[in-house]
N, C-alpha and C positions, 0 to 999 in steps of 0.2 A: 310317140306311140303314129305309125303309123295313117295315114288319113285316106281318103278315097279320092281317086282321079277325081283333081275339077274343085276339090273341096279341103276342106280346112281341119273340123273337127275328126277327134279319134275314131277309127273303126272301131268298136265293139269287141269285133273276133280278134284284134289285136290281144284287147284286152283278157279274152279268154285265152289265147294262148298266155299269155305273161300268167294268169293262174293256176294252168299248168303245169308250165314247165321253167315257171320262175323266173327269165328270159326276154327281154323286150322284142320283141318279134322284126323281123324287114317286110318290107312291104310284100315280097313272095311271100313270105311264110302267113302272111294274115290276108292274103287272095289263094292260098291254100286251105285255109278256115273256109273263107265263104265258100269256096267250093263244095267243102265238106259237106258244110250246113245247107246248099241247095239240094244237095242229091239226097239229103235225108228228109225234105220237107214237105213232106203227104200224109194226110189224115185218112185211116184206115176208115172206110165205107159205113161202119157201123157207128162211127164217132160224129160221121158227117149226119146222118141219120136222126143221130141222138141229137144235136144240136139244132135242127131244123123242128124237131118235132117237141123242143121245148115249150111253154108259153112265154109269151112275148113279154110279159110281166114279171116273170124270173129276172132277178137282181144280175148284170152282169155276172158279178163275181162269182156267183150259185153254178151259174153255167162255167165260168171256167173251172170252178173246182170240181163237178160233176163230168164235164171232158178229161180233164188228166186224170181222174180215178179210172174212167172207161178204158185212157189209153193202157191200163195195165197189161191190157190180154197181148199186148206187142213185146214186153219187158222178157230180155233175153238171157237178164238174172233169175227168172225164176223158173225158164227152164233149165239151166245149167243146174240153179241148185237141185233141181227135182231128179236131176241127172246123177249126183250126187259130186258135182265138183270141188275142187279141193281148196281148203280156204285160202289157200296161200293164194287164188287164181279167182275171187270174188271182185277183186278190183277192173278186170279184163272185161266183162258183161256187165257192171256195172256203169264203169268209162262208157263203153256202148249206150247205154239205155239214158245217160246223161247227156251225150253229144244229141240221141234222138230225139226227146224232150226238149233242148233247148232249141232244135230245127223246126219242131212240131208247135211250139206254141205260139209263135208269132200268126200262126194259119190259124188257132182256137181265137184267140184274142180278134184277129180281124172277121173268121167267120161270125163271130158273136155281134161285133159291132154291125155290119151287114146286113145280117139277121133283124135284126131288132129296129134299125132305123134305114135302112134302104131295101124294104120286100124281100130280102133273103137272096138277091144278085150278088153274088158272092166270085169275085178276082181272083183267077189264078195266078201262081206263084210265078214271077218272073225269075230264073236261074240264071240267068246273066246281072244282077242284082247283088248288090254288097247285101249286108242281114237288117241293117235299118232302114236300105233303102227299098228292100224288097216287101219289108214289113207296111211303111207310107206306100207303098204302090197296090197290096192287098188292101190297106183300109178305103183307099180309092184317091190319094192323096201325091200326084205325080211333082208337084214344083220343087226345084233344085233345092229352094230355103227349107222345106218343112222336111225332105230327106235329110240336111246338115241336123235340124234339130233334134229329129228322131235319132240320130249317132249319138248324140249330146246325151239325149234324153236317155240312151239305153245303157250307155258308160255310169254316167253319175250314179246313177239307180242300180248299180252291179256291186256296192261294196259291202251290202250289209253280210256280218261274219256269224255269229253267234248267241252274242247279245238282246235281240230283239227277241219277240213272240212266236214270228214267223220263222227266222234262220235256225233257234234254238227248238223248233218244233219239227222241222225237219231234219235235223241232226238227231234230236230223241227216238222219233219215229222210225230214222235208217238205223240206229244201233240195235232194232231190234231185227234187222236183218230185212227190213219192207222195201221193196224195189224203189228206185229212184220217182215214179209214179207215183206210188199211194205216199210215200216219206213228202215230196211236193205239193203234194194235194190236202194232205194233214196242215203245213204251214202257209198253205193260200187261204185256208178257213181261218184261221189266226188273223192272217192280214188282212183277212175283210169285216175286220170291228173297229168301230169309228172310232175309238183310240189308238189304231196304228196303221192299216193302211190305207181306209175308209176316209183319213183324215184328209188327205188330197182334194176329195170329191169336197167336201165340207169346207175347206178352205175355198176353192173357187166358187162355191156357192154363197161365201159371205164376202165375197168381194162383187159379187154381181151383185147383190141384195143391197149392198151400201151403194151400189151406183143408181139402182133404182129409188133408194132412199130420199138421197141428197137430189137427185134431181140428174141435168145437163152437166156434161163437162165444160170447162175446167172448175176445178174445185177449188176453194182457197183450203189454208191449212188447217184455220178456225174448224170449217166445216169438218174434215176429217177428225181432226180431234175430238170436237163434238160425238162424231158417231161415235169412235173407239172408246170417250166414255159412257156414252149409252147402253153400249155391246153388255161394258162391264158392271156398270150397274143395275141392269138387269139380268147378274147374277150369270151371265153366258161367261165365253173365253171368247181372246182374239185368237182363229185358228190362222195355222202359219208362223208363231212364234212360239219360244221356248222350245227346249230341247232339255233329254233326261241326262242325257251327257255331256254336251258340247255345252261352255262357258262362252261362248262368241257367236259372232255369227256364222253359219255351217256355208264351209267352203263351197256347197252343191250350190246353194243358192245364189253365190257369187256367180258360180259358171253361167247359171242361167242369165242372172242380170246383166253379164257382161255380152254373153246372146243378143241379150233383150236392147241393148245399149247398139249393138252395133245394124241391125237388122229392123227394130222396127221400135226407135223410140218417139215415135208419135201417136202409138196407138194408146188410146182412151186407158185402157186395162192397166196398162204396163206404168205408166204416169202415176194412176190411182196406187202402184204397188210400192212404186216410188215415192210417193208421199207416208204412205203405209211405216215404209222401211225407215223414213225419217222422223216420222212423229210416233208410232206404236213405242219403239223401245221406253220412248220418255213418260208417254200417260204409264205405260207398266210399271216401270219403277218408281213412279209418285205412289199407284198403288199399291208395291209393297207385299206383293203374293208372289210374284213371278220371282223364282231364283236365276233366271235366264230370261229376259226379255227379247234379245234377239232373235232376228227369223231364221226358221229350217226350212227345210228343203220345199216345203208345202208353199212356201210362201209365194212362189212361183209357176203356180199351178196354170194360172190366164195364156203363158208361155202357149200349150198346146191346143189354145184355141184361136190362135194368129189372127186374131178378126179383122185383122187388115187387108189380110187377103182372103176374107171369104171362107177363111177353112175351119169352120166352127164346130168343135167336138163335144156331144153331148155329155157333161160331167159327172152320168153314173158310168159311164165308159173309159174313164181315164185310167180306174183302178188297174185294167186289167192291161192299161199299158203300162204301167207304173210298175206292174210284178212281171212282165215278160222278160225282163234283164234278170233279174234273180235271182233265175234258175242257174246264172253262172256260176255263181260264186258259193250256193247249195249243192250245188253237184257237182264242182270241183272239188269241195270238202270233202261229201259224201264219197266220192272217186278216192280221193287219199289216204281217208280212213280206211280204208280196205286193201291199200295197195302193201301195206304190211304186216308182219306179224307183231310187231312191236307194239307199243299205247299208239290208240287211233290217234291221227290227227285231229284236231278240233279247231282249229285255226290255220285261216288261209298262208299265213306268215311260215306254218311247218308244211306246207303242201310238197312233196319231195319231188325231185324233179323227174315227170314221166314225158317221154317223150312223142311225141306227134306222133299218131296211128300211119300215115302217110310214110314215113319214115322211118317204121319202126317193126319189130317182128310180132310177137306174140305173149313175151313176157320181157320182164327184167333180166339183166343177165348177170351174171355173179358176180362182176366186177362192182353194178351198179349196186347191189344189192348188201355190199360187205365195204361201200365206202363212208366213211367216217364223215359225218355232217355236224354242223354247229349246233348247238340248241339256242333257241332265240332266246329263254327265260335265264337260261346262265351264265352263256355265249363258250361254254366251254364244248367241246367236240365230245361225240361220242359214237360205237359203232352201233349201223343202224339193224345189224345180224341180230337176231334172234335170243334171247336170253333166256337160257335153260336154269336160270336159280330158281328155287321155289321160294315163294315170296314170304313166307314165316319160317325158316331156314335155322335162325339165329335163337339163339334162346329170350333174349329179353324181346323180341319179335312174338317168341310164343305165349310169353311173360302177358303182352301186351292183349295180345289176340284174347285170352282167357280174362285178363280183369274187365275189356270191354264186354264180353260176355255177360257177366257178372253186373255189369252194370245195367246191360239191356234188361237180365231177367228184372232186377230190383226196379228200375225204372216204368216197366209193362204197367202193375197194378197201383203206381201212386197216383193218380188223377182219381182215381175210386177210393181213397186213402186218405189222401192230404188234399187240401185246399191248394189249386192253380198256383198262386203264388209262391208257398213251400215247393211244393213240387219242383217248379222251375229252377228253384236255388238250387234242391237238392241234386237237381238234375245238372247243372253246370259246375256245382261243386265236385260230384263224381267226373265229370269231363275232364277239368282238371286236374285232378289228382291222377287220373290216366296220364295224361300228356307231363307231366311232372316225374312220374314212374321213369317214360321214358326216355327224358331228358336227365337222367337222374343216374337211370342203367349206362348209357353211351358215356356220360362224364366218366365214369368210372372205368369203361371201357378204354377210352381214351388217355385217361391217368397211369394207367397201366399199361399201353403202349408207349408212354413217355418215360416210363419209369424203367421199363425192363431196354428202353433203347440208350438212356443213358447210361445205366449200369456196366461196367466194363467185363469182360468175357470174362471166363478161367483161366483161357491161354495168355489173354494179352498181361493179365494181374502176371503170371508167373515168367513170361517171359521177361518183364521187364522187372 
């Protein structure tokens, strides 16, 4: 993946190109994305006024969601939809809204940070910088090391697809043809929960509080282990450890750890985090409650403070930084779901190759729309051209639809007539019967085809 000039970390713009086109970009292509985002990086006057007039005690995530919702006035998709745009062209304005949102979010996050912690002194964007470096610049941090950290931070937090609360919410709201601003704002409200995105704030608070409780560094392993047991015995959890899906150390954690080992190996926060990385999994395994005792991406939140270089960020502002890059994957998936008349794309792995706007016309060519592509689920190729078949065109499909309707009519009054366990068992039984019915019908059809193909034709028997 291309890196910035003089830097080593990958550019988030290169990842955005990859998500939209399915191809790893060259350095020139990544720079073209940087220029495109820089040209879109401005906020309407009413959004700036809104952020300035919000009370200072409003949580940054509340301000973040409010500002994104207010940006809905700039939606090109809403204007095109109200003008009667064709369904096959939904993707065009959705793409424009998505790119505008991706470009504007660093400004929103930096405005919130500067309003809350720097008396409203806002730093203007520098269009000569790449996306991550410009974000760091608007926050007020011009250290090359912090700019590198911001690029890494934005890249590793752009991997969310559709399984968690926020990404799934963006897909769900977008399926109602809500524009990119409203869809993403809905996802941000889910991400503000302490069991989801706000966990990064809790993790940093846990580490700093542990340092205050133990005392001055350096800390012994016995002190850290005792502190972990004290947390667990008090009925709390150790933030930054465990994952709903992963059963090993989070790769995003390791990326941040490698960065810290290279740039701030003697930082007290990082040294404590390294001790937790060594000690906490063993403590959690002894407790026996955690399925995955290994650290997740939130376990390295102290990197954003870089206390070694006096670039301390308040922990309540971290969540906005964490969510700025999430727009990339969510908005790319939303664009892809409206870029074809076939089944909507719900996975980044199925994003069709949408050429970049700067080297592209106004709509996909006929050859592209009719090309065959490989299904990631089955591995077989299939045409992406629209299918005109009716969904219930075969007799057994119609029988199945009728059987499902009958099951629904029977199951609807069950909770009021039959105790819940019995009604649940009966419902499961009806569903099994419906599935078995379909399997039997398809097997019968398959047997008939095999029988007809194995039976010799009259012409062949007479000739023999």
